[in-house]
N, C-alpha and C positions, 0 to 999 in steps of 0.2 A: 377888596369882596369883589368879584367879575360883576358886571352890571347885569346879567341875567340872575345869579344867585339874589342880586341887591334887590331886583325888582320882583322875584318870588317871595323874599322875605317883608317886603313892603305890602303884598297883598295879603299874607298873612296876617302883617303884624295890625294891617287895617279891620280885616276882621276879627280878630283878637281884640282890638279896643273897643269895638263897638259890643263884644261881649261885655268887655271889663266896665264900659260905660251903661250898660242895661243893668248890671250885676248891682253895681253901687246905686241907681236909681230904685232896683228893687229893694236895696237896703234901707235907702230914706222912706220909700213907703212903708215898710214893714215896722220902723221906728215910729213913724207917724201912725199907724194904726194902732200900736202899743200905745202911743199917747193919749189918743181919743177912747180906747176900749178901757184900758187900765188905770189911767190918769197918771201916768209916770210923769214928775217935774223933769227929770233929767235932759228932756227933748230942747233944751235951750237954742241960745243962738249959736253958741260955740260949736255945737255939735251939728245944726245945719249948716253952717259956715265950712264946716271942714267935709262933710259928704258932699257938698256944692261944690268946694275944689277939687275933689278927688275927681269925680264927674266932668268936671271942665277939662282937668287935665289927663281923664284918659280917652277924651276925643282923640282918633287916628288924623291929626293934621298932616295934609299933604306938605304943605311947606316946611314943616317942622322933618318930617322925615326923610326928604330931600336934602336935608343941612345936615344932619347928625351921623353920628357914627351908631348903626343901629343895634349893633349886636351888644357896645358897651351902655348905648341909651336904655336898655331894657332894663338892665341891673340896678341902673339907679332908678329908674320907674317903680319895679320890683319894690325896691328898700324903700321908697315912700309910701305903696301903698303899705308895705307890711307895718310901716309905723304909724300909719292911719288907723289902722286896722287893729292895731295894740292899744293905741289911746282911746278909742272909743270903746273896745274891751275893759280896760281900766276904768273908763269914765262910769260904766255900765255894771261896775261892781266885781270884775274879773272873772274868777271863775263861776261865777254865780249867773253871768251874765248869760240868758237865753240865746241859743243860735248862732251871736256874734262870731266866735270861733270857726264857724262854718266859711267865714271869707277869707281864711286863708288857704282854704283848698281853692278857691275861684283862683287866686294869684298862682298856685301849684300848677292847676291845669292850663292856666294861660301860660305858662312858661314852657309846658309840655307841647303845646300846639305851634309856637310860635319859632321855640328854639331849640335847644338838644339837652342833654343829660344834664350837663354842667349846669346849667341856668336852673334846671329843675332841683339839682341836688341844693344848690344856693337859695331857692327859694325856701326848701324845706329847713334848711339850717337855721335861717335866719328867722323863719315864723316860730320854729322850736325855740331858738334862743329869746326872743322877744316874751312870747307867751309865757315860758317860763319864769321870765323877769316880773313880769305884769303879776302875774299868779302868784308867786313866792314873796317877791319886796311888798306886795298889798296884803297879803295874808298874814306876815308879820310885822308889820306896821312901819315899815322902812320907809313907803311911801305910805301917803293919809289915805287911809281906810275909806272906799267909799262902798257903802251899803245901802241898800231898799230891802231888807228885810231883818226883822229882829231875830236873827238868828247867826252865831259864829261857827263857822263849818270847822269840826277837827282837824287837827293836823294830819293824821293818817287818812281821812278821807279827802281831804285837798291833795296829796301826796299820789292818791290812788286814782284819783280822777285826773289830775296833772301828766302822770304814766301813761294812762289811756291814752289822752288827747295827742301827747308825743309819740306814743307808738302807732296811731291812725295817722298821724301826719307823714312819717318815715313810709307806711305801708302804701298810702294812697299816692306819695312822692316816686314810690317804685314801680307801682303800676303805671303811672304817670309816665315814667321814664320809658318803660319797655313799649306801651304804646305809642308814644311818639315814635321812638325808632323804628316799629313794626308799620307805623304809617307812613315814613321818610322810606322806608325799603321800599314799598309798597307803589311810592309815588316815584322811586328812581326805575324801576323797574318798569312803570308804565312809561316814562318818558324814554328808556331807551328801546322799548318795544316799539313807539313811535316813530322814534328816528331811525331805528333798523326799516320799518316800513316804508319811511320816505327814503331812506336811500335804495332800500332794492327798486322801489317805484320809478326814482331818478334812472337807477342801471337798466331795468326794464324797456324806460321811454328812449334810453340810450341804443339800446339794443333794436327798437323797432324799426329807431331811421335806416341800420344799415340792412336789418333783414328785410324789410320792405323794398329796398334796392334789389335784392336777390330774388325776392320774387319775382319781381317786375320782369326779371329778365327770364326766370322761368314760365312766366305767362305769355312774354312774346316768343318764348321757343314753341309754347303751344301752339298757338294763334298762327305761327309760320307754319308749321306742319300741317296743322289742319287746313291751310290755305292750298297748300301743297297736294293735299288729297283732293280737295275739293276739285281743284283745277284738272288734275289726273283724271276725275271723274267726267268731267265736260270736255274734256279732248283727247281723243284716242291717242295711241301710241302712232306714229308715224314708221314706215317703212324705213330702217337705217338710223331712226334717232337713236342718240345717247341714250341707256338704261336708264329708267327713273326709279325713284324711291319707292319702294313694294309698299302695299298697304300694311302689312306686319312692321316692318321697320318703322315707317312712320308711327303708329299706332304704342309701338316700343317706346319711341322717344317721348312722346307724348305722354305716356303710363311714369315714366321717369324725372321727367320734369314736373308732374303733379305729384309725385311721391315725395322728391325733394322739398316741394313747398310745403306739404304738409306735415313733414319732418321739422320743418325750421319753425314753423308753426306751433307743433306739439311742445316744443323744446322751450320756445318761449312761454306757453302756456303754465308749462310746470313750472317753469322759473319763476314765474308772475305771483303764482298761489302761493299760500301759507299754512300746509298741510302741518297737522301736529306731530309734534316732535315723536321720533319713530327710531331707534337704534338698533340694528340689524347687522348680522356680517355682510360687510360691503368688499366690492373689489373696487379698489381706489382708481387702476388704469380704467375701468372703465366710466367713472364719475369724471377722471380727466378727459377724458374722451368726448363725453357729452358736453363739459364746459367748451371745449377747443370748438365743437360744432358749433354750438351757439355764438359765440365769438367771433366764428371766421370770417361771417361777411364785415366784421369791422375790420381786422386784419387784412382782408383782401381790400378793402377801402382806403385803408392807409399804407399800402404796398409796404407790410409786415410781415416777413415770412414764421413758420414755425416750424420748430424740429421737434420729434419726438423720440425719446430713448427711454423706451419703458422695460423695465427687468422683468422678464416673463416669471409666471408661478408664483406672483406675489402672494404669500398670506392673507386672508382676510383681517379687516380690521372691522370693530364694532362702531358703528357710524348709523347719523343720519344722511344719507345719502344728497336728499334734497339741500341740506347746511353745508353738507361738504361741496357741492356744486356753486353754491352762491359763494364759498370761500374763494374757488378756482377762479371763478369768473371775476373778482373782484381783482386777485392779483395778476389775473392777464388782461383786464380794463388798464389799470395801473402799469403796466408793461407799455402797451400801446401808447398813453398818453407821455410814458417818457422818451418816446423814439419819436424825434423831430419829422425826421424823411423815412428814407428807406432802413429797414433793421430788420433784429432777429429774435426772435421768443426761442428760448430753450426749455423745456420742459422735460423732467428725467426723473424715474423713480428708481429706487434700489432698497435691498433689505439688508438691515445692518445684523448678522447674527450674534454679535457680540453683545448687543445691550436689548436686542430683540425690537429693534424700532425700523418702521418704515418711512423713508426719506423720500420727500417729494424737493425737486429744487427747480424755482422758474427763476431764471436767467435771460436779462434782454440787454441790448449794448444802446441804451440809451442815455439820458443825461446824467444820470449818476444822483447821489444824495450827498448832499455835504456833511461831513463828521459833525456837526455842532448839531445837525436836525435829526442823527439817527436814533439819538434815546426821546424822541419825541414824534415819530411818525404813526405810533399808535394812539397817540391822545386824541380824544373828540374835538374835533374841528380844527384841529392842526392840518395845514395842507400849504403846500408852495403852488397849487395851479390857481388860475385865474377863476373868480367865482361861476363862472359860467361850465368849469371842468368837472366842479367838485365842492363837497362842505366840509371834507375831511372827517367823513364818517366811514368811510371803507375799511381803513386798516384796524379801525377801533371795532367793527362789528367781525370782520375775519377774525380778530384778537380774541374777540368774547367765545366764537365760535368755535376756536382749537381749544380755548382752554375749556370747553364745556366737554369736548374729545379727550380731556387729558393729555393735548398735545404741547407742542413748544415749536417758538419760531424763532430762527433766528435770520439776520439780518448780514450782506457784506456789499459795499458798494465803493466805487472809484469816480470821482468827479470827472466825466468824461468818456468814462470807460463802459459804465453800466453798474448794474443791482442785481445780486442774487439774494432770493429768498427761499431760505429752506426750512421746510415743515416736516417734523417730524410725528408721527402717530405710533402708540404702542398698537399692536396686533393680536387678534383673538387667537390663542394657540388651537382654541378647541375646534376651529371651522378654518379650513385650509381650501383657497379655490383653487389650487393646483391638481384637488384630486375630484 
């Protein structure tokens, strides 16, 4: 079991253990109240000892949780609890015992909170078997019959009550398992969203460093032309002096530098936001252009060239353009990281008329991927990079986004030569951007 999964199970086990401890404490107080109010004589040393032992065993001791196989241990603990509940049930008169059989439901609920569907099914079956054994064997005298009422329940009534209780056990187990599955699904989705946001935040931070460099260059340009224009205003042009920069040309270059800075910041802002998912006809070439514009400063700093081979008049695809932009940014950043020194990234698009798919190929001249790693590259937290360069989440997130777009991903790599990722998307035949 992975350490992260084990730690998560320990947390659940500790919470559920506290619930179980509280449940057995309430059971003890309930029996004590019955003794005080009703005068029942069966609350003797044996019953008190059993409940005390169960309460002690159900404490989630840290030293124990760290030394045992939790998945197996929970089955042993469930069996112990169910046997104890069945013994108390038998001692209090079997089917005549008031409310004691509700303790079975606590064990089933605990299995759903801590473990999985198999554990819930196991708890239901063991509870049903032991409950049936206590009721039937006690009713027919195979076990010494214990009763506190001057009344012997007819066999049909006993079977009716037994069947009703067993039915409720299985029904409760079914809903407990379904609720457990739903809870785990929501928790997994929450974790995936947190990881996706963290990866996007890290990528945005990575982009900020490069974009800030470009923006500083633009500001330097603006300052230089402003200085030239101010000097020109202070010093009139002398006869025979070389033609100076005109006001119009200077202002145009200032405007261009300001525009480039604003575009870079706007692209970064759009990338950093987390808008609601919105599928609409999308020009995939335009999305790739935006992604390349966003990563352009990083490619410039890394001395990486980009070659674009875009097919003209591609049909639209139904997509969320922000999510697709994130996918292309991830692949481009990975390609940049794979290139040690100077290199080239080639991004090409084409329409496959045979199957109606649009293909996007992102190829780099980097170090390549070892054959044994190819099947693992989309696994969460798998990475061959150093910790300061990635968490191993980028391709996982990209794969999930592509899957939501009903797309496919393929990779071919040769160590020392480079890697090519091919993404395939089905286009929307009702919308065509070429018209």
